[in-house]
C-alpha positions as CSV (number, residue, x, y, z in Angstrom):
1,M,10.6,-68.4,15.9
2,P,12.3,-65.8,14.1
3,D,9.2,-64.8,12.0
4,E,6.9,-64.6,15.1
5,N,10.0,-62.3,16.7
6,L,10.4,-60.3,13.6
7,L,6.3,-59.4,13.9
8,S,6.1,-58.7,17.4
9,T,8.8,-56.1,16.7
10,L,6.8,-54.6,13.8
11,E,3.7,-54.7,15.7
12,N,5.3,-53.0,18.4
13,G,6.6,-50.3,16.1
14,L,3.5,-49.8,14.4
15,R,1.6,-49.2,18.0
16,Q,4.4,-46.6,18.8
17,S,4.2,-44.8,15.1
18,R,0.5,-44.8,15.7
19,A,0.7,-43.4,19.2
20,T,3.3,-40.8,17.9
21,R,0.8,-39.5,15.4
22,S,-2.0,-39.3,17.3
23,R,-0.1,-37.1,19.6
24,L,1.3,-35.1,16.6
25,A,-2.0,-34.8,15.2
26,S,-3.3,-33.4,18.5
27,R,-0.5,-30.9,19.0
28,L,-1.6,-29.8,15.5
29,A,-4.9,-29.4,16.2
30,D,-4.0,-27.3,19.4
31,L,-1.8,-25.3,17.1
32,E,-4.4,-24.6,14.4
33,A,-6.8,-23.4,17.1
34,E,-4.4,-21.1,18.6
35,A,-3.4,-19.6,15.2
36,E,-7.4,-19.2,14.5
37,R,-7.3,-17.3,17.5
38,V,-4.5,-15.4,16.7
39,R,-5.9,-14.4,13.3
40,T,-9.0,-13.0,15.0
41,E,-7.3,-10.9,17.3
42,L,-5.1,-9.8,14.6
43,N,-8.4,-8.9,12.4
44,E,-9.8,-7.0,15.6
45,M,-6.7,-5.2,15.7
46,D,-6.9,-4.2,11.9
47,A,-10.2,-2.8,12.7
48,I,-8.8,-0.7,15.7
49,I,-6.1,0.3,13.5
50,S,-8.3,1.7,10.4
51,Q,-10.5,3.3,13.1
52,T,-7.9,5.2,14.7
53,E,-6.2,6.2,11.5
54,A,-9.6,7.3,10.3
55,A,-10.0,9.4,13.4
56,M,-6.6,10.9,13.3
57,F,-7.2,12.0,9.3
58,R,-10.7,13.6,10.3
59,I,-8.8,15.7,13.2
60,L,-6.1,16.6,10.9
61,S,-8.7,17.7,8.1
62,S,-10.4,19.6,10.4
63,T,-7.5,21.2,12.1
64,F,-5.7,22.1,8.8
65,G,-8.7,22.5,6.7
66,A,-9.9,26.1,8.0
67,A,-6.5,27.4,8.2
68,Q,-5.1,26.1,5.1
69,A,-8.1,25.9,2.7
70,S,-6.3,27.5,-0.2
71,A,-2.9,25.6,0.8
72,A,-1.8,22.3,-1.0
73,P,-1.3,19.4,1.3
74,S,2.1,18.9,2.8
75,D,4.4,16.0,2.0
76,A,3.7,14.8,5.6
77,E,-0.2,14.9,5.0
78,I,0.2,13.3,1.8
79,E,2.5,10.2,3.4
80,F,-0.4,10.1,5.9
81,A,-2.8,9.5,3.6
82,L,-1.1,6.9,1.7
83,R,-0.6,5.1,5.0
84,R,-4.2,5.3,6.2
85,D,-5.2,4.1,2.3
86,A,-3.0,1.1,2.8
87,V,-4.2,0.4,5.9
88,V,-7.8,0.4,4.8
89,N,-6.9,-1.6,1.8
90,A,-5.3,-4.2,4.2
91,A,-8.5,-4.4,6.3
92,R,-10.6,-5.3,3.3
93,A,-8.0,-8.1,2.1
94,A,-8.7,-11.6,2.8
95,Q,-7.4,-12.5,6.4
96,T,-4.1,-10.9,6.0
97,P,-2.5,-10.0,9.1
98,P,-1.9,-6.0,9.2
99,A,1.7,-6.3,10.1
100,A,2.2,-7.2,6.4
101,Y,0.7,-3.8,5.4
102,S,2.7,-1.6,7.9
103,A,3.7,1.6,6.7
104,G,7.0,0.1,6.0
105,N,5.8,-2.7,3.7
106,A,2.9,-0.9,2.0
107,M,5.2,2.1,1.0
108,Q,8.3,0.3,0.5
109,Q,10.5,2.4,-1.7
110,R,12.6,0.7,-4.8
111,G,15.3,1.9,-6.5
112,P,17.2,5.2,-5.9
113,V,15.5,7.9,-3.6
114,F,15.3,11.2,-5.4
115,R,15.3,14.4,-3.4
116,H,14.4,17.6,-5.0
117,A,12.6,20.9,-3.9
118,I,9.0,20.6,-3.7
119,P,7.6,22.5,-6.7
120,P,4.7,24.7,-5.3
121,I,1.1,24.6,-6.9
122,R,0.4,27.3,-9.4
123,P,-2.8,28.6,-8.4
124,D,-2.8,30.8,-11.8
125,T,-2.7,27.6,-14.1
126,E,-4.7,27.8,-17.0
127,P,-5.5,24.7,-19.5
128,K,-3.6,24.8,-22.4
129,S,-4.9,21.9,-24.1
130,D,-7.7,19.4,-23.6
131,R,-5.4,16.0,-24.1
132,F,-6.0,15.0,-20.8
133,F,-9.9,15.5,-20.6
134,E,-11.8,12.8,-19.5
135,R,-8.6,10.7,-19.0
136,T,-7.7,8.8,-15.7
137,I,-5.2,9.9,-13.1
138,P,-2.9,7.1,-13.8
139,H,-3.0,6.9,-17.6
140,A,-2.6,11.1,-17.7
141,T,0.4,10.6,-15.2
142,A,2.3,8.0,-17.2
143,V,2.3,10.2,-20.2
144,L,3.5,13.0,-18.1
145,L,6.2,11.2,-16.6
146,R,7.4,9.7,-19.7
147,E,7.7,13.1,-21.2
148,A,9.5,14.5,-18.2
149,G,12.1,11.7,-18.3
150,G,12.2,11.1,-14.7
151,P,10.1,11.3,-11.3
152,L,7.7,14.2,-10.6
153,H,6.2,15.7,-7.4
154,V,2.5,15.2,-7.3
155,N,2.1,19.2,-7.1
156,E,3.9,19.5,-10.3
157,I,1.8,16.4,-11.8
158,Y,-1.2,18.4,-10.4
159,N,0.1,21.6,-12.5
160,R,0.6,19.7,-15.6
161,L,-2.6,17.8,-15.6
162,L,-4.4,21.1,-15.3
163,E,-2.5,22.3,-18.1
164,G,-3.6,19.4,-20.2
165,G,-7.3,20.3,-19.3
166,F,-7.8,17.4,-16.5
167,Q,-11.1,18.0,-14.4
168,F,-10.5,17.3,-10.6
169,T,-13.0,16.8,-8.3
170,G,-12.9,16.9,-4.8
171,Q,-10.8,19.0,-2.1
172,N,-7.6,17.5,-2.2
173,P,-6.5,16.7,-5.7
174,T,-2.8,16.1,-5.1
175,I,-3.9,13.6,-2.3
176,S,-6.3,11.9,-4.7
177,I,-3.1,11.8,-7.3
178,A,-0.8,10.4,-4.9
179,V,-3.5,7.7,-3.4
180,S,-4.0,6.6,-7.1
181,L,-0.7,6.4,-8.3
182,N,0.3,4.5,-5.0
183,R,-2.4,1.7,-5.6
184,N,-1.2,1.4,-9.4
185,N,1.7,-1.1,-10.1
186,R,2.7,1.2,-13.2
187,F,4.3,3.5,-10.5
188,R,6.8,3.7,-7.7
189,K,7.2,6.2,-4.9
190,V,10.6,7.5,-5.1
191,A,10.5,9.9,-2.2
192,P,7.6,11.5,-0.3
193,G,4.7,12.7,-2.8
194,T,7.2,12.0,-5.5
195,F,6.5,9.0,-8.1
196,D,8.0,7.7,-11.2
197,L,7.2,4.7,-13.7
198,V,8.4,1.5,-12.6
199,I,9.1,0.3,-16.3
200,R,12.0,3.2,-16.5
201,D,14.1,0.9,-14.1
202,A,13.8,-2.1,-16.7
203,A,14.9,0.4,-19.5
204,Q,17.9,1.8,-17.8
205,A,18.8,-1.7,-16.6
206,S,18.8,-2.8,-20.1
């Protein structure tokens, strides 16, 4: 009968669909297991990268520390510190592959690149006010960048913060400034060691 033939055809189709689904589910389980293995390997590599970066930073610090105790870190050292900070932050993130935090992504430059002479740190800088006393680096720097009307190098930011009575702790204040600004989404790095306000782009575009 036609109904029996149709039913038989549908039953055959159902069996084939179930068999296909079973194969797909098995394949998906294999892929998920493989993905989990890859995530584990990525996390292991993330830890190795973080440890290697930390070891390199310690070596650089010991190498340059004695010879350049009174000198400001170079832009290369500042960039290295920012890369190390990005890797450390990536290692703390939830199961995120470290490739997503490569130097190119972690420090992706947006907008035009500003290039200018690196200003020196003025060793004889004296406080002229106390307007930045007990302020945070991001808050005080935002004020300076708005006043400057353009990007500033961390050396110049350091000079101006000292003039405003900011009190630094630690041996490398310019690196502390760079790391602090690089972590804050109110700022963007426009050149090595040089930062500007993100909101300035929106203001200029309007």
